[in-house]
C-alpha positions as CSV (number, residue, x, y, z in Angstrom):
1,X,100.7,76.1,91.8
2,X,97.2,74.6,91.2
3,X,96.0,74.4,94.6
4,X,94.3,77.7,96.0
5,X,96.1,77.3,99.4
6,X,99.1,78.6,97.3
7,X,97.6,81.8,96.6
8,X,96.8,85.2,98.9
9,X,93.5,85.0,99.9
10,X,93.0,81.9,97.8
11,X,93.1,84.1,94.6
12,X,94.2,81.4,92.1
13,X,95.0,83.4,88.8
14,X,92.4,83.5,86.2
15,X,93.3,83.4,82.3
16,X,94.9,86.9,81.6
17,X,95.6,87.4,85.0
18,X,99.2,89.0,86.2
19,X,101.1,86.5,88.6
20,X,103.7,88.1,91.3
21,X,106.1,86.0,93.2
22,X,107.8,88.3,96.2
23,X,110.7,89.7,95.1
24,X,113.0,89.1,97.8
25,X,111.2,85.6,99.0
26,X,113.1,82.5,98.2
27,X,110.1,80.6,96.0
28,X,110.0,77.0,94.9
29,X,106.6,76.4,92.6
30,X,105.6,73.6,90.5
31,X,103.6,74.3,87.5
32,X,101.5,71.2,87.3
33,X,98.8,72.3,84.9
34,X,98.7,74.7,81.8
35,X,98.1,78.1,82.5
36,X,97.2,81.3,80.5
37,X,98.4,84.7,82.1
38,X,99.5,88.0,80.9
39,X,102.5,88.2,83.1
40,X,104.8,86.7,85.6
41,X,106.9,88.6,88.0
42,X,109.6,86.2,89.7
43,X,111.4,86.6,92.8
44,X,114.9,87.1,92.7
45,X,115.7,83.5,94.0
46,X,113.9,80.3,93.7
47,X,112.8,77.7,91.0
48,X,110.0,77.1,89.0
49,X,109.2,73.5,87.7
50,X,107.2,72.7,85.1
51,X,105.2,69.2,84.8
52,X,105.6,66.8,81.8
53,X,103.7,68.6,78.8
54,X,102.6,71.8,80.3
55,X,102.3,74.7,78.4
56,X,102.7,78.4,79.5
57,X,100.0,80.7,77.4
58,X,97.2,77.7,77.0
59,X,94.2,77.9,79.9
60,X,93.9,74.4,81.7
61,X,90.1,73.3,81.6
62,X,90.2,74.2,85.3
63,X,91.6,77.7,85.3
64,X,88.8,80.3,85.9
65,X,88.0,82.3,82.8
66,X,89.4,85.6,82.1
67,X,87.8,88.8,83.8
68,X,86.9,92.2,82.4
69,X,90.1,93.5,83.8
70,X,93.6,92.0,84.7
71,X,94.0,91.2,88.5
72,X,97.3,90.4,90.1
73,X,97.4,86.9,92.0
74,X,100.0,86.8,94.9
75,X,101.8,83.6,95.1
76,X,101.9,82.7,98.8
77,X,102.1,79.0,99.8
78,X,100.4,78.7,103.1
79,X,103.0,76.2,104.2
80,X,107.0,75.7,103.6
81,X,108.1,72.8,101.8
82,X,108.5,70.8,105.0
83,X,111.3,67.9,105.4
84,X,110.4,64.3,105.4
85,X,112.5,64.0,108.6
86,X,110.9,66.8,110.3
87,X,108.5,65.6,113.0
88,X,106.3,68.8,112.9
89,X,105.4,67.7,109.1
90,X,103.3,65.0,110.5
91,X,100.3,64.1,112.2
92,X,99.5,60.6,114.0
93,X,96.2,59.0,113.8
94,X,96.7,57.6,117.2
95,X,94.7,59.0,120.3
96,X,97.4,58.1,122.9
97,X,100.5,60.2,123.6
98,X,103.2,59.6,121.2
99,X,107.4,60.3,121.4
100,X,108.1,63.1,119.4
101,X,110.8,60.9,117.3
102,X,108.2,58.2,116.4
103,X,106.2,60.9,114.4
104,X,108.4,60.2,111.7
105,X,107.2,57.4,109.3
106,X,109.0,54.3,109.2
107,X,108.7,50.9,107.5
108,X,105.7,49.8,109.3
109,X,103.8,53.0,108.7
110,X,101.0,53.8,106.2
111,X,101.6,57.7,104.9
112,X,98.3,59.2,103.7
113,X,98.9,62.4,101.6
114,X,95.1,64.2,101.4
115,X,96.1,66.8,99.1
116,X,96.7,65.9,95.5
117,X,98.7,68.6,95.2
118,X,102.0,68.2,97.7
119,X,105.8,69.2,97.9
120,X,108.0,68.3,100.6
121,X,111.7,68.0,100.8
122,X,113.4,64.4,101.4
123,X,117.0,64.4,102.3
124,X,117.9,60.9,101.7
125,X,115.6,57.5,100.6
126,X,113.5,55.9,103.4
127,X,110.8,53.0,103.5
128,X,107.6,53.0,104.7
129,X,104.6,50.1,104.3
130,X,102.1,51.9,102.3
131,X,101.8,55.1,100.5
132,X,98.5,56.7,99.9
133,X,97.9,59.2,97.3
134,X,95.2,60.6,94.9
135,X,92.6,58.1,97.0
136,X,94.9,54.8,96.2
137,X,97.7,53.0,97.6
138,X,100.7,52.6,96.5
139,X,103.0,49.7,97.9
140,X,106.7,49.7,97.8
141,X,106.5,47.0,94.8
142,X,104.0,48.9,92.8
143,X,106.5,51.9,93.1
144,X,109.4,50.0,91.6
145,X,107.5,48.5,88.9
146,X,106.4,52.0,87.9
147,X,109.8,53.2,87.9
148,X,111.1,50.1,85.9
149,X,108.4,51.0,83.3
150,X,109.6,54.5,83.1
151,X,113.7,53.6,82.4
152,X,112.8,50.9,79.8
């Protein structure tokens, strides 16, 4: 929810604002930072995930300051939560023509996520050569070691 692209006209909610999710629209949102708002109107269907240690009612250091009057912030993600296996979710760095089926990253490919806030749907496990996010490379062995640390 912290990405400005998830909000109508990039109107990220400031402290004390009123968040509105479309009533009849299936909504999936991740609250990844503390947020201070006066009210949240949820949709009838959907889910909101809270990141570890997130506090609702406390402003994050990046949240804009309280305005003179409360405003409505409309949650409207710019993109759907794309499927990992949907070729339309990916762009290739190759200049040459590329078969549609090969746009999905595989064991020999590097995957780069430029946004720090990213959500996608993954139906089943897959293997890739390297994963770049937060401007750092994450190898398969690195991710396995992180998983072992969390489970011990």
